C-alpha angles and dihedrals in degrees: 000000000000119000124238115302092240091057091047090051091047093050094048093045094044094236135119122250113248136165114277117256111217127177097221117211118220117252120182108244115182099204130069096199115052145131128217128225118192108221092203106182101147090084112050095201090058098045111112109201097188099074093109089058092046089052093047090054093044099041097090091055093042093048092045090054095039092241115155127210120227122187122212113212133324130074112326113272116222109253102029118124096218138008113216120195099191137158119248096267094052090043088053090054092051092045095050090060101041127105095225137006118211122188150097123299103284144119092290094056090048089049092049091054091049087057094049092249117155109251139198107193126192120207122206108156106023142035116274093229090063100047109018120133104292107203140066103003089154092055099042140020121260118191114188119195123189130169126259091263112227087219108326139331118282094239087209139104088245123056112181090192090054089216093175086070092062088072101103118241090226090059092050091044 
């Protein structure tokens, strides 16, 4: 079993793992209560196509509690309240203030965990144990969902089996 990727990078580079320091840039957000969905579509193996179903299932609870859904990047997902195409520093600002971050394993999920934000991370091309949110699991909740791998993850940017999409929308919701 390989350890977490951050630990592997640190070991190979001869450095210690520490929380990222990001100079967040203010971005005017009109809502106090919101969750963020990362619409990752740059990496095919990390693209989850069932977000509209997830939002359809979650919408009654979100509306009842006046919680908005912001999407960071990608093509607009049906059911989001607002699509935000922000640079990393503005995304960091929005993420650090959200109630929940939902997205694939990427730099944004790692940043969310470093800011003690609750995360729901979807894995499509690697094992959760190697790339899950690294920081503050005692201060926040991190839910990691991976498919029932047919044999193993593809470990590639392209997964012809689209295994990430075998994660059930009900489970994400």
